[in-house]
N, CA, C and O atoms as a Maestro MAE file, in Angstrom:
{
 s_m_m2io_version
 :::
 2.0.0
}

f_m_ct {
 s_m_title
 :::
 protein
 m_atom[332] {
  # First column is atom index #
  i_m_mmod_type
  r_m_x_coord
  r_m_y_coord
  r_m_z_coord
  i_m_residue_number
  s_m_chain_name
  s_m_pdb_residue_name
  s_m_pdb_atom_name
  i_m_atomic_number
  :::
  1 25 -12.051 98.367 -52.393 1 A "MET " " N  " 7
  2 3 -11.509 97.161 -52.162 1 A "MET " " CA " 6
  3 2 -13.072 95.854 -52.035 1 A "MET " " C  " 6
  4 15 -13.776 96.315 -51.137 1 A "MET " " O  " 8
  5 25 -13.344 95.319 -52.260 2 A "ASN " " N  " 7
  6 3 -14.833 94.633 -51.355 2 A "ASN " " CA " 6
  7 2 -14.402 93.502 -50.464 2 A "ASN " " C  " 6
  8 15 -13.454 92.719 -50.532 2 A "ASN " " O  " 8
  9 25 -15.613 93.691 -49.411 3 A "ARG " " N  " 7
  10 3 -15.596 92.519 -48.559 3 A "ARG " " CA " 6
  11 2 -16.002 90.887 -49.032 3 A "ARG " " C  " 6
  12 15 -16.703 90.021 -48.508 3 A "ARG " " O  " 8
  13 25 -15.193 90.949 -50.283 4 A "GLU " " N  " 7
  14 3 -15.514 89.810 -50.823 4 A "GLU " " CA " 6
  15 2 -13.770 89.283 -50.697 4 A "GLU " " C  " 6
  16 15 -13.417 88.317 -50.020 4 A "GLU " " O  " 8
  17 25 -12.938 90.063 -51.419 5 A "SER " " N  " 7
  18 3 -11.961 90.397 -51.800 5 A "SER " " CA " 6
  19 2 -10.948 90.411 -50.627 5 A "SER " " C  " 6
  20 15 -9.817 89.932 -50.547 5 A "SER " " O  " 8
  21 25 -11.595 91.008 -49.869 6 A "CYS " " N  " 7
  22 3 -10.656 91.317 -48.072 6 A "CYS " " CA " 6
  23 2 -11.028 89.708 -47.818 6 A "CYS " " C  " 6
  24 15 -10.075 88.950 -47.636 6 A "CYS " " O  " 8
  25 25 -11.926 89.345 -47.806 7 A "GLN " " N  " 7
  26 3 -12.492 87.437 -47.209 7 A "GLN " " CA " 6
  27 2 -11.211 86.668 -48.089 7 A "GLN " " C  " 6
  28 15 -10.519 86.260 -47.156 7 A "GLN " " O  " 8
  29 25 -10.903 86.481 -48.646 8 A "HIS " " N  " 7
  30 3 -11.098 85.251 -49.944 8 A "HIS " " CA " 6
  31 2 -8.883 85.841 -48.917 8 A "HIS " " C  " 6
  32 15 -8.026 85.110 -48.420 8 A "HIS " " O  " 8
  33 25 -8.922 87.016 -49.059 9 A "LEU " " N  " 7
  34 3 -6.715 87.200 -48.748 9 A "LEU " " CA " 6
  35 2 -6.993 87.088 -47.250 9 A "LEU " " C  " 6
  36 15 -5.981 86.664 -46.692 9 A "LEU " " O  " 8
  37 25 -7.692 87.246 -46.651 10 A "LEU " " N  " 7
  38 3 -7.714 86.741 -45.166 10 A "LEU " " CA " 6
  39 2 -7.843 85.903 -44.574 10 A "LEU " " C  " 6
  40 15 -7.506 85.902 -43.390 10 A "LEU " " O  " 8
  41 25 -8.384 84.865 -45.174 11 A "ASP " " N  " 7
  42 3 -8.109 83.283 -44.908 11 A "ASP " " CA " 6
  43 2 -6.829 82.778 -45.192 11 A "ASP " " C  " 6
  44 15 -6.548 81.751 -44.575 11 A "ASP " " O  " 8
  45 25 -5.810 83.307 -46.106 12 A "SER " " N  " 7
  46 3 -4.743 83.342 -45.817 12 A "SER " " CA " 6
  47 2 -3.963 83.784 -45.507 12 A "SER " " C  " 6
  48 15 -2.943 83.555 -46.158 12 A "SER " " O  " 8
  49 25 -3.869 84.578 -44.503 13 A "LEU " " N  " 7
  50 3 -3.152 85.433 -43.843 13 A "LEU " " CA " 6
  51 2 -2.141 84.950 -42.804 13 A "LEU " " C  " 6
  52 15 -1.140 85.520 -42.371 13 A "LEU " " O  " 8
  53 25 -2.709 83.637 -42.487 14 A "SER " " N  " 7
  54 3 -1.960 82.867 -41.127 14 A "SER " " CA " 6
  55 2 -0.761 82.237 -41.853 14 A "SER " " C  " 6
  56 15 0.258 82.064 -41.183 14 A "SER " " O  " 8
  57 25 -0.765 81.922 -42.979 15 A "ASP " " N  " 7
  58 3 0.043 81.261 -44.671 15 A "ASP " " CA " 6
  59 2 1.237 82.642 -44.969 15 A "ASP " " C  " 6
  60 15 2.466 82.620 -45.050 15 A "ASP " " O  " 8
  61 25 0.501 83.483 -45.051 16 A "TYR " " N  " 7
  62 3 1.124 84.819 -45.048 16 A "TYR " " CA " 6
  63 2 2.451 84.840 -44.533 16 A "TYR " " C  " 6
  64 15 3.550 84.426 -44.901 16 A "TYR " " O  " 8
  65 25 1.870 85.612 -43.318 17 A "ILE " " N  " 7
  66 3 2.516 85.737 -42.230 17 A "ILE " " CA " 6
  67 2 3.860 84.521 -41.725 17 A "ILE " " C  " 6
  68 15 5.067 84.703 -41.563 17 A "ILE " " O  " 8
  69 25 3.364 83.800 -41.645 18 A "ASP " " N  " 7
  70 3 4.510 82.335 -41.274 18 A "ASP " " CA " 6
  71 2 5.182 81.756 -42.529 18 A "ASP " " C  " 6
  72 15 5.719 80.651 -42.600 18 A "ASP " " O  " 8
  73 25 5.004 83.216 -44.098 19 A "GLY " " N  " 7
  74 3 6.347 82.576 -45.173 19 A "GLY " " CA " 6
  75 2 5.973 81.382 -45.593 19 A "GLY " " C  " 6
  76 15 6.870 80.582 -45.862 19 A "GLY " " O  " 8
  77 25 4.381 80.921 -45.770 20 A "ASP " " N  " 7
  78 3 4.040 79.167 -46.211 20 A "ASP " " CA " 6
  79 2 3.526 79.733 -47.767 20 A "ASP " " C  " 6
  80 15 3.651 79.118 -48.826 20 A "ASP " " O  " 8
  81 25 2.995 80.907 -47.595 21 A "LEU " " N  " 7
  82 3 1.210 81.044 -48.281 21 A "LEU " " CA " 6
  83 2 2.135 80.419 -50.057 21 A "LEU " " C  " 6
  84 15 3.345 80.325 -50.263 21 A "LEU " " O  " 8
  85 25 1.314 80.204 -50.732 22 A "GLY " " N  " 7
  86 3 2.568 80.291 -52.386 22 A "GLY " " CA " 6
  87 2 2.840 81.564 -53.123 22 A "GLY " " C  " 6
  88 15 2.147 82.511 -52.750 22 A "GLY " " O  " 8
  89 25 3.776 81.823 -54.182 23 A "ASP " " N  " 7
  90 3 3.905 82.932 -54.584 23 A "ASP " " CA " 6
  91 2 2.696 83.710 -55.366 23 A "ASP " " C  " 6
  92 15 2.533 84.928 -55.304 23 A "ASP " " O  " 8
  93 25 1.870 82.799 -56.118 24 A "THR " " N  " 7
  94 3 1.323 83.756 -56.930 24 A "THR " " CA " 6
  95 2 -0.372 84.398 -56.195 24 A "THR " " C  " 6
  96 15 -1.073 85.290 -56.673 24 A "THR " " O  " 8
  97 25 -0.656 83.510 -54.830 25 A "LEU " " N  " 7
  98 3 -1.602 84.236 -53.644 25 A "LEU " " CA " 6
  99 2 -0.927 85.181 -53.056 25 A "LEU " " C  " 6
  100 15 -1.543 86.204 -52.754 25 A "LEU " " O  " 8
  101 25 1.207 85.023 -52.598 26 A "CYS " " N  " 7
  102 3 1.382 86.116 -52.083 26 A "CYS " " CA " 6
  103 2 1.288 87.432 -52.460 26 A "CYS " " C  " 6
  104 15 0.730 88.361 -51.876 26 A "CYS " " O  " 8
  105 25 2.021 87.412 -53.715 27 A "VAL " " N  " 7
  106 3 1.567 88.856 -55.108 27 A "VAL " " CA " 6
  107 2 0.179 89.013 -55.212 27 A "VAL " " C  " 6
  108 15 -0.151 89.987 -55.889 27 A "VAL " " O  " 8
  109 25 -0.962 88.173 -54.622 28 A "GLU " " N  " 7
  110 3 -2.019 88.330 -55.469 28 A "GLU " " CA " 6
  111 2 -2.166 89.895 -53.105 28 A "GLU " " C  " 6
  112 15 -2.258 91.097 -52.856 28 A "GLU " " O  " 8
  113 25 -2.072 88.434 -52.204 29 A "LEU " " N  " 7
  114 3 -2.593 89.628 -50.930 29 A "LEU " " CA " 6
  115 2 -1.456 90.622 -51.582 29 A "LEU " " C  " 6
  116 15 -2.039 91.560 -52.125 29 A "LEU " " O  " 8
  117 25 -0.276 90.711 -51.687 30 A "GLU " " N  " 7
  118 3 0.807 92.353 -51.174 30 A "GLU " " CA " 6
  119 2 0.215 93.565 -52.203 30 A "GLU " " C  " 6
  120 15 0.392 94.782 -52.265 30 A "GLU " " O  " 8
  121 25 -0.436 92.762 -52.837 31 A "ARG " " N  " 7
  122 3 -1.353 93.737 -54.496 31 A "ARG " " CA " 6
  123 2 -2.131 94.240 -53.489 31 A "ARG " " C  " 6
  124 15 -1.883 95.433 -53.315 31 A "ARG " " O  " 8
  125 25 -3.355 93.615 -52.425 32 A "HIS " " N  " 7
  126 3 -4.550 93.689 -51.245 32 A "HIS " " CA " 6
  127 2 -4.475 94.634 -50.439 32 A "HIS " " C  " 6
  128 15 -5.426 95.276 -49.992 32 A "HIS " " O  " 8
  129 25 -3.202 94.795 -50.172 33 A "LEU " " N  " 7
  130 3 -2.596 95.256 -49.243 33 A "LEU " " CA " 6
  131 2 -2.037 96.740 -49.282 33 A "LEU " " C  " 6
  132 15 -2.027 97.702 -48.514 33 A "LEU " " O  " 8
  133 25 -1.508 96.407 -50.744 34 A "ASP " " N  " 7
  134 3 -1.170 98.232 -51.183 34 A "ASP " " CA " 6
  135 2 -2.735 98.650 -51.600 34 A "ASP " " C  " 6
  136 15 -2.662 98.922 -52.799 34 A "ASP " " O  " 8
  137 25 -3.267 98.717 -51.431 35 A "SER " " N  " 7
  138 3 -4.788 99.208 -52.023 35 A "SER " " CA " 6
  139 2 -6.075 99.244 -50.358 35 A "SER " " C  " 6
  140 15 -6.966 99.960 -49.898 35 A "SER " " O  " 8
  141 25 -5.411 98.073 -50.061 36 A "CYS " " N  " 7
  142 3 -6.611 98.276 -48.525 36 A "CYS " " CA " 6
  143 2 -5.632 98.348 -47.289 36 A "CYS " " C  " 6
  144 15 -4.948 97.498 -46.718 36 A "CYS " " O  " 8
  145 25 -5.869 99.919 -47.073 37 A "GLU " " N  " 7
  146 3 -5.768 100.189 -45.265 37 A "GLU " " CA " 6
  147 2 -5.705 99.179 -44.064 37 A "GLU " " C  " 6
  148 15 -4.811 98.679 -43.381 37 A "GLU " " O  " 8
  149 25 -7.810 99.081 -44.163 38 A "ASN " " N  " 7
  150 3 -7.943 97.908 -43.279 38 A "ASN " " CA " 6
  151 2 -8.000 97.163 -43.372 38 A "ASN " " C  " 6
  152 15 -8.974 96.737 -42.753 38 A "ASN " " O  " 8
  153 25 -7.112 95.909 -44.230 39 A "CYS " " N  " 7
  154 3 -6.205 95.098 -44.386 39 A "CYS " " CA " 6
  155 2 -5.033 94.888 -43.931 39 A "CYS " " C  " 6
  156 15 -4.632 93.853 -43.398 39 A "CYS " " O  " 8
  157 25 -4.151 96.363 -44.227 40 A "ARG " " N  " 7
  158 3 -2.900 95.887 -43.843 40 A "ARG " " CA " 6
  159 2 -3.235 96.844 -42.466 40 A "ARG " " C  " 6
  160 15 -2.788 97.882 -42.953 40 A "ARG " " O  " 8
  161 25 -3.641 97.214 -41.256 41 A "ILE " " N  " 7
  162 3 -3.667 97.131 -40.397 41 A "ILE " " CA " 6
  163 2 -4.325 95.846 -39.582 41 A "ILE " " C  " 6
  164 15 -4.067 95.840 -38.379 41 A "ILE " " O  " 8
  165 25 -5.233 94.635 -40.134 42 A "VAL " " N  " 7
  166 3 -5.055 93.721 -39.951 42 A "VAL " " CA " 6
  167 2 -3.694 92.628 -40.258 42 A "VAL " " C  " 6
  168 15 -3.302 91.924 -39.327 42 A "VAL " " O  " 8
  169 25 -3.426 92.597 -40.798 43 A "VAL " " N  " 7
  170 3 -1.660 92.580 -40.852 43 A "VAL " " CA " 6
  171 2 -0.679 92.833 -40.110 43 A "VAL " " C  " 6
  172 15 -0.044 91.835 -39.770 43 A "VAL " " O  " 8
  173 25 -0.089 94.424 -39.489 44 A "ASP " " N  " 7
  174 3 0.167 94.312 -38.541 44 A "ASP " " CA " 6
  175 2 0.036 93.899 -37.993 44 A "ASP " " C  " 6
  176 15 0.726 92.884 -37.902 44 A "ASP " " O  " 8
  177 25 -1.027 94.170 -36.924 45 A "THR " " N  " 7
  178 3 -1.285 93.814 -36.092 45 A "THR " " CA " 6
  179 2 -1.037 92.417 -35.703 45 A "THR " " C  " 6
  180 15 -0.330 92.172 -34.725 45 A "THR " " O  " 8
  181 25 -1.729 91.218 -36.613 46 A "LEU " " N  " 7
  182 3 -1.057 90.482 -36.600 46 A "LEU " " CA " 6
  183 2 0.364 89.582 -35.950 46 A "LEU " " C  " 6
  184 15 0.610 88.809 -35.024 46 A "LEU " " O  " 8
  185 25 1.337 90.491 -37.515 47 A "ARG " " N  " 7
  186 3 2.972 89.989 -37.358 47 A "ARG " " CA " 6
  187 2 2.927 90.902 -34.969 47 A "ARG " " C  " 6
  188 15 3.593 90.190 -34.218 47 A "ARG " " O  " 8
  189 25 2.551 91.594 -34.574 48 A "LYS " " N  " 7
  190 3 2.834 92.003 -33.883 48 A "LYS " " CA " 6
  191 2 2.647 90.830 -32.420 48 A "LYS " " C  " 6
  192 15 3.205 90.473 -31.382 48 A "LYS " " O  " 8
  193 25 1.337 90.585 -33.336 49 A "THR " " N  " 7
  194 3 0.521 89.520 -32.101 49 A "THR " " CA " 6
  195 2 2.218 88.678 -31.929 49 A "THR " " C  " 6
  196 15 3.040 89.139 -31.137 49 A "THR " " O  " 8
  197 25 2.466 87.683 -32.614 50 A "VAL " " N  " 7
  198 3 3.188 87.048 -33.584 50 A "VAL " " CA " 6
  199 2 4.605 86.959 -32.392 50 A "VAL " " C  " 6
  200 15 5.128 86.228 -31.552 50 A "VAL " " O  " 8
  201 25 4.773 88.964 -33.407 51 A "TYR " " N  " 7
  202 3 6.309 88.860 -32.431 51 A "TYR " " CA " 6
  203 2 6.195 88.871 -30.356 51 A "TYR " " C  " 6
  204 15 6.956 88.617 -29.423 51 A "TYR " " O  " 8
  205 25 5.298 89.159 -30.469 52 A "LEU " " N  " 7
  206 3 4.508 89.810 -29.164 52 A "LEU " " CA " 6
  207 2 5.335 88.553 -28.622 52 A "LEU " " C  " 6
  208 15 6.324 88.541 -27.889 52 A "LEU " " O  " 8
  209 25 4.616 87.480 -29.216 53 A "TYR " " N  " 7
  210 3 4.039 85.742 -28.236 53 A "TYR " " CA " 6
  211 2 5.660 85.340 -28.432 53 A "TYR " " C  " 6
  212 15 6.403 84.905 -27.552 53 A "TYR " " O  " 8
  213 25 5.925 85.553 -29.547 54 A "GLN " " N  " 7
  214 3 7.246 84.557 -29.717 54 A "GLN " " CA " 6
  215 2 8.135 85.501 -28.679 54 A "GLN " " C  " 6
  216 15 8.828 84.636 -28.143 54 A "GLN " " O  " 8
  217 25 8.482 86.623 -28.145 55 A "VAL " " N  " 7
  218 3 9.639 87.151 -27.358 55 A "VAL " " CA " 6
  219 2 9.173 87.670 -26.085 55 A "VAL " " C  " 6
  220 15 9.613 88.658 -25.497 55 A "VAL " " O  " 8
  221 25 7.697 86.457 -25.517 56 A "THR " " N  " 7
  222 3 7.033 87.083 -24.449 56 A "THR " " CA " 6
  223 2 6.874 85.162 -23.702 56 A "THR " " C  " 6
  224 15 7.349 84.903 -22.597 56 A "THR " " O  " 8
  225 25 6.325 84.339 -24.357 57 A "ALA " " N  " 7
  226 3 6.022 83.000 -24.635 57 A "ALA " " CA " 6
  227 2 7.275 82.224 -23.248 57 A "ALA " " C  " 6
  228 15 8.392 81.923 -23.670 57 A "ALA " " O  " 8
  229 25 7.050 82.035 -22.106 58 A "GLN " " N  " 7
  230 3 7.689 81.038 -21.578 58 A "GLN " " CA " 6
  231 2 7.530 79.512 -22.225 58 A "GLN " " C  " 6
  232 15 6.717 79.165 -23.083 58 A "GLN " " O  " 8
  233 25 8.627 78.632 -21.509 59 A "PRO " " N  " 7
  234 3 8.593 77.241 -22.483 59 A "PRO " " CA " 6
  235 2 7.577 76.663 -21.498 59 A "PRO " " C  " 6
  236 15 7.187 77.161 -20.442 59 A "PRO " " O  " 8
  237 25 7.228 75.492 -22.075 60 A "PRO " " N  " 7
  238 3 5.648 74.784 -20.722 60 A "PRO " " CA " 6
  239 2 6.888 74.209 -19.683 60 A "PRO " " C  " 6
  240 15 8.115 74.125 -19.740 60 A "PRO " " O  " 8
  241 25 5.688 73.828 -18.584 61 A "THR " " N  " 7
  242 3 6.766 73.020 -17.804 61 A "THR " " CA " 6
  243 2 6.038 71.767 -17.108 61 A "THR " " C  " 6
  244 15 5.087 71.786 -16.326 61 A "THR " " O  " 8
  245 25 6.774 70.649 -17.627 62 A "VAL " " N  " 7
  246 3 5.854 70.009 -16.275 62 A "VAL " " CA " 6
  247 2 6.200 69.905 -14.877 62 A "VAL " " C  " 6
  248 15 7.335 70.227 -14.523 62 A "VAL " " O  " 8
  249 25 5.302 69.467 -13.999 63 A "PRO " " N  " 7
  250 3 5.808 69.590 -12.414 63 A "PRO " " CA " 6
  251 2 6.110 68.025 -12.229 63 A "PRO " " C  " 6
  252 15 5.608 66.959 -12.587 63 A "PRO " " O  " 8
  253 25 7.239 68.482 -11.448 64 A "ASP " " N  " 7
  254 3 7.632 67.279 -10.877 64 A "ASP " " CA " 6
  255 2 7.516 66.344 -10.684 64 A "ASP " " C  " 6
  256 15 8.243 65.442 -11.101 64 A "ASP " " O  " 8
  257 25 6.725 66.247 -10.103 65 A "ASP " " N  " 7
  258 3 6.183 64.352 -10.088 65 A "ASP " " CA " 6
  259 2 5.499 64.064 -11.104 65 A "ASP " " C  " 6
  260 15 5.599 62.856 -11.322 65 A "ASP " " O  " 8
  261 25 4.722 64.678 -11.982 66 A "VAL " " N  " 7
  262 3 4.350 64.215 -12.784 66 A "VAL " " CA " 6
  263 2 5.399 63.472 -13.798 66 A "VAL " " C  " 6
  264 15 5.077 62.470 -14.438 66 A "VAL " " O  " 8
  265 25 6.752 64.108 -13.872 67 A "ARG " " N  " 7
  266 3 7.846 64.039 -14.877 67 A "ARG " " CA " 6
  267 2 8.478 63.021 -14.531 67 A "ARG " " C  " 6
  268 15 8.778 62.113 -15.306 67 A "ARG " " O  " 8
  269 25 8.725 63.054 -13.438 68 A "GLN " " N  " 7
  270 3 8.834 61.482 -11.798 68 A "GLN " " CA " 6
  271 2 8.233 60.243 -12.716 68 A "GLN " " C  " 6
  272 15 8.856 59.556 -13.525 68 A "GLN " " O  " 8
  273 25 6.815 60.161 -12.346 69 A "ARG " " N  " 7
  274 3 5.482 59.334 -12.623 69 A "ARG " " CA " 6
  275 2 6.403 58.905 -13.989 69 A "ARG " " C  " 6
  276 15 7.082 57.879 -13.994 69 A "ARG " " O  " 8
  277 25 6.305 60.138 -15.520 70 A "LEU " " N  " 7
  278 3 6.339 59.579 -16.086 70 A "LEU " " CA " 6
  279 2 7.607 58.578 -16.530 70 A "LEU " " C  " 6
  280 15 7.391 57.432 -16.924 70 A "LEU " " O  " 8
  281 25 9.202 59.242 -16.400 71 A "LEU " " N  " 7
  282 3 10.048 58.228 -16.339 71 A "LEU " " CA " 6
  283 2 9.457 57.025 -15.824 71 A "LEU " " C  " 6
  284 15 8.914 56.333 -16.685 71 A "LEU " " O  " 8
  285 25 9.417 56.561 -14.555 72 A "HIS " " N  " 7
  286 3 9.216 55.536 -13.828 72 A "HIS " " CA " 6
  287 2 8.199 54.893 -15.061 72 A "HIS " " C  " 6
  288 15 8.595 54.131 -15.944 72 A "HIS " " O  " 8
  289 25 6.849 55.371 -14.904 73 A "ARG " " N  " 7
  290 3 6.484 54.335 -16.131 73 A "ARG " " CA " 6
  291 2 7.131 53.975 -17.612 73 A "ARG " " C  " 6
  292 15 6.923 52.869 -18.110 73 A "ARG " " O  " 8
  293 25 7.743 54.746 -18.127 74 A "LEU " " N  " 7
  294 3 7.954 54.639 -19.021 74 A "LEU " " CA " 6
  295 2 9.848 54.282 -19.170 74 A "LEU " " C  " 6
  296 15 10.768 54.439 -19.972 74 A "LEU " " O  " 8
  297 25 9.649 53.860 -18.137 75 A "ASP " " N  " 7
  298 3 11.234 52.759 -17.516 75 A "ASP " " CA " 6
  299 2 12.070 53.657 -17.908 75 A "ASP " " C  " 6
  300 15 12.725 53.043 -18.750 75 A "ASP " " O  " 8
  301 25 12.435 54.583 -17.864 76 A "LEU " " N  " 7
  302 3 13.558 55.765 -17.572 76 A "LEU " " CA " 6
  303 2 13.978 56.143 -17.072 76 A "LEU " " C  " 6
  304 15 14.144 57.359 -17.167 76 A "LEU " " O  " 8
  305 25 14.673 55.177 -15.807 77 A "SER " " N  " 7
  306 3 15.090 55.092 -14.682 77 A "SER " " CA " 6
  307 2 16.687 56.043 -14.732 77 A "SER " " C  " 6
  308 15 17.130 56.510 -13.683 77 A "SER " " O  " 8
  309 25 17.182 56.171 -15.623 78 A "ASP " " N  " 7
  310 3 17.942 56.594 -15.499 78 A "ASP " " CA " 6
  311 2 17.829 58.012 -15.363 78 A "ASP " " C  " 6
  312 15 18.730 58.513 -14.689 78 A "ASP " " O  " 8
  313 25 17.200 58.587 -15.695 79 A "PHE " " N  " 7
  314 3 16.724 59.839 -15.465 79 A "PHE " " CA " 6
  315 2 16.215 60.245 -14.633 79 A "PHE " " C  " 6
  316 15 16.005 61.452 -14.508 79 A "PHE " " O  " 8
  317 25 15.803 59.224 -13.674 80 A "LEU " " N  " 7
  318 3 14.787 59.658 -12.013 80 A "LEU " " CA " 6
  319 2 15.774 60.341 -11.611 80 A "LEU " " C  " 6
  320 15 16.927 60.086 -11.959 80 A "LEU " " O  " 8
  321 25 15.389 61.496 -10.665 81 A "GLU " " N  " 7
  322 3 16.419 61.766 -10.246 81 A "GLU " " CA " 6
  323 2 16.855 61.415 -8.577 81 A "GLU " " C  " 6
  324 15 15.890 61.269 -7.827 81 A "GLU " " O  " 8
  325 25 17.868 61.311 -8.125 82 A "LYS " " N  " 7
  326 3 17.665 60.876 -7.408 82 A "LYS " " CA " 6
  327 2 17.698 61.235 -5.704 82 A "LYS " " C  " 6
  328 15 18.609 62.013 -5.419 82 A "LYS " " O  " 8
  329 25 16.985 60.862 -4.726 83 A "LYS " " N  " 7
  330 3 16.348 61.608 -3.832 83 A "LYS " " CA " 6
  331 2 16.891 61.286 -2.362 83 A "LYS " " C  " 6
  332 15 16.425 61.877 -1.388 83 A "LYS " " O  " 8
  :::
 }
 m_bond[331] {
  # First column is bond index #
  i_m_from
  i_m_to
  i_m_order
  :::
  1 1 2 1
  2 2 3 1
  3 3 4 2
  4 3 5 1
  5 5 6 1
  6 6 7 1
  7 7 8 2
  8 7 9 1
  9 9 10 1
  10 10 11 1
  11 11 12 2
  12 11 13 1
  13 13 14 1
  14 14 15 1
  15 15 16 2
  16 15 17 1
  17 17 18 1
  18 18 19 1
  19 19 20 2
  20 19 21 1
  21 21 22 1
  22 22 23 1
  23 23 24 2
  24 23 25 1
  25 25 26 1
  26 26 27 1
  27 27 28 2
  28 27 29 1
  29 29 30 1
  30 30 31 1
  31 31 32 2
  32 31 33 1
  33 33 34 1
  34 34 35 1
  35 35 36 2
  36 35 37 1
  37 37 38 1
  38 38 39 1
  39 39 40 2
  40 39 41 1
  41 41 42 1
  42 42 43 1
  43 43 44 2
  44 43 45 1
  45 45 46 1
  46 46 47 1
  47 47 48 2
  48 47 49 1
  49 49 50 1
  50 50 51 1
  51 51 52 2
  52 51 53 1
  53 53 54 1
  54 54 55 1
  55 55 56 2
  56 55 57 1
  57 57 58 1
  58 58 59 1
  59 59 60 2
  60 59 61 1
  61 61 62 1
  62 62 63 1
  63 63 64 2
  64 63 65 1
  65 65 66 1
  66 66 67 1
  67 67 68 2
  68 67 69 1
  69 69 70 1
  70 70 71 1
  71 71 72 2
  72 71 73 1
  73 73 74 1
  74 74 75 1
  75 75 76 2
  76 75 77 1
  77 77 78 1
  78 78 79 1
  79 79 80 2
  80 79 81 1
  81 81 82 1
  82 82 83 1
  83 83 84 2
  84 83 85 1
  85 85 86 1
  86 86 87 1
  87 87 88 2
  88 87 89 1
  89 89 90 1
  90 90 91 1
  91 91 92 2
  92 91 93 1
  93 93 94 1
  94 94 95 1
  95 95 96 2
  96 95 97 1
  97 97 98 1
  98 98 99 1
  99 99 100 2
  100 99 101 1
  101 101 102 1
  102 102 103 1
  103 103 104 2
  104 103 105 1
  105 105 106 1
  106 106 107 1
  107 107 108 2
  108 107 109 1
  109 109 110 1
  110 110 111 1
  111 111 112 2
  112 111 113 1
  113 113 114 1
  114 114 115 1
  115 115 116 2
  116 115 117 1
  117 117 118 1
  118 118 119 1
  119 119 120 2
  120 119 121 1
  121 121 122 1
  122 122 123 1
  123 123 124 2
  124 123 125 1
  125 125 126 1
  126 126 127 1
  127 127 128 2
  128 127 129 1
  129 129 130 1
  130 130 131 1
  131 131 132 2
  132 131 133 1
  133 133 134 1
  134 134 135 1
  135 135 136 2
  136 135 137 1
  137 137 138 1
  138 138 139 1
  139 139 140 2
  140 139 141 1
  141 141 142 1
  142 142 143 1
  143 143 144 2
  144 143 145 1
  145 145 146 1
  146 146 147 1
  147 147 148 2
  148 147 149 1
  149 149 150 1
  150 150 151 1
  151 151 152 2
  152 151 153 1
  153 153 154 1
  154 154 155 1
  155 155 156 2
  156 155 157 1
  157 157 158 1
  158 158 159 1
  159 159 160 2
  160 159 161 1
  161 161 162 1
  162 162 163 1
  163 163 164 2
  164 163 165 1
  165 165 166 1
  166 166 167 1
  167 167 168 2
  168 167 169 1
  169 169 170 1
  170 170 171 1
  171 171 172 2
  172 171 173 1
  173 173 174 1
  174 174 175 1
  175 175 176 2
  176 175 177 1
  177 177 178 1
  178 178 179 1
  179 179 180 2
  180 179 181 1
  181 181 182 1
  182 182 183 1
  183 183 184 2
  184 183 185 1
  185 185 186 1
  186 186 187 1
  187 187 188 2
  188 187 189 1
  189 189 190 1
  190 190 191 1
  191 191 192 2
  192 191 193 1
  193 193 194 1
  194 194 195 1
  195 195 196 2
  196 195 197 1
  197 197 198 1
  198 198 199 1
  199 199 200 2
  200 199 201 1
  201 201 202 1
  202 202 203 1
  203 203 204 2
  204 203 205 1
  205 205 206 1
  206 206 207 1
  207 207 208 2
  208 207 209 1
  209 209 210 1
  210 210 211 1
  211 211 212 2
  212 211 213 1
  213 213 214 1
  214 214 215 1
  215 215 216 2
  216 215 217 1
  217 217 218 1
  218 218 219 1
  219 219 220 2
  220 219 221 1
  221 221 222 1
  222 222 223 1
  223 223 224 2
  224 223 225 1
  225 225 226 1
  226 226 227 1
  227 227 228 2
  228 227 229 1
  229 229 230 1
  230 230 231 1
  231 231 232 2
  232 231 233 1
  233 233 234 1
  234 234 235 1
  235 235 236 2
  236 235 237 1
  237 237 238 1
  238 238 239 1
  239 239 240 2
  240 239 241 1
  241 241 242 1
  242 242 243 1
  243 243 244 2
  244 243 245 1
  245 245 246 1
  246 246 247 1
  247 247 248 2
  248 247 249 1
  249 249 250 1
  250 250 251 1
  251 251 252 2
  252 251 253 1
  253 253 254 1
  254 254 255 1
  255 255 256 2
  256 255 257 1
  257 257 258 1
  258 258 259 1
  259 259 260 2
  260 259 261 1
  261 261 262 1
  262 262 263 1
  263 263 264 2
  264 263 265 1
  265 265 266 1
  266 266 267 1
  267 267 268 2
  268 267 269 1
  269 269 270 1
  270 270 271 1
  271 271 272 2
  272 271 273 1
  273 273 274 1
  274 274 275 1
  275 275 276 2
  276 275 277 1
  277 277 278 1
  278 278 279 1
  279 279 280 2
  280 279 281 1
  281 281 282 1
  282 282 283 1
  283 283 284 2
  284 283 285 1
  285 285 286 1
  286 286 287 1
  287 287 288 2
  288 287 289 1
  289 289 290 1
  290 290 291 1
  291 291 292 2
  292 291 293 1
  293 293 294 1
  294 294 295 1
  295 295 296 2
  296 295 297 1
  297 297 298 1
  298 298 299 1
  299 299 300 2
  300 299 301 1
  301 301 302 1
  302 302 303 1
  303 303 304 2
  304 303 305 1
  305 305 306 1
  306 306 307 1
  307 307 308 2
  308 307 309 1
  309 309 310 1
  310 310 311 1
  311 311 312 2
  312 311 313 1
  313 313 314 1
  314 314 315 1
  315 315 316 2
  316 315 317 1
  317 317 318 1
  318 318 319 1
  319 319 320 2
  320 319 321 1
  321 321 322 1
  322 322 323 1
  323 323 324 2
  324 323 325 1
  325 325 326 1
  326 326 327 1
  327 327 328 2
  328 327 329 1
  329 329 330 1
  330 330 331 1
  331 331 332 2
  :::
 }
}
């Protein structure tokens, strides 16, 4: 495969991994992957990276003082912790 073909298909890689790629382009990409080991390595690496992120990522946290000020500012006093 030539580099232009690889680049064209890899531009759609994120949509492919997310399952958001259209059927026609998905078939074209999978056909390309059957014959291009370098692109298969890229796809496998990206899939593993996404998986590792999903299983190890910690949910974002907001410091308690920021949360309290935000709730107060939004006039959500029912949610403020009683101290």
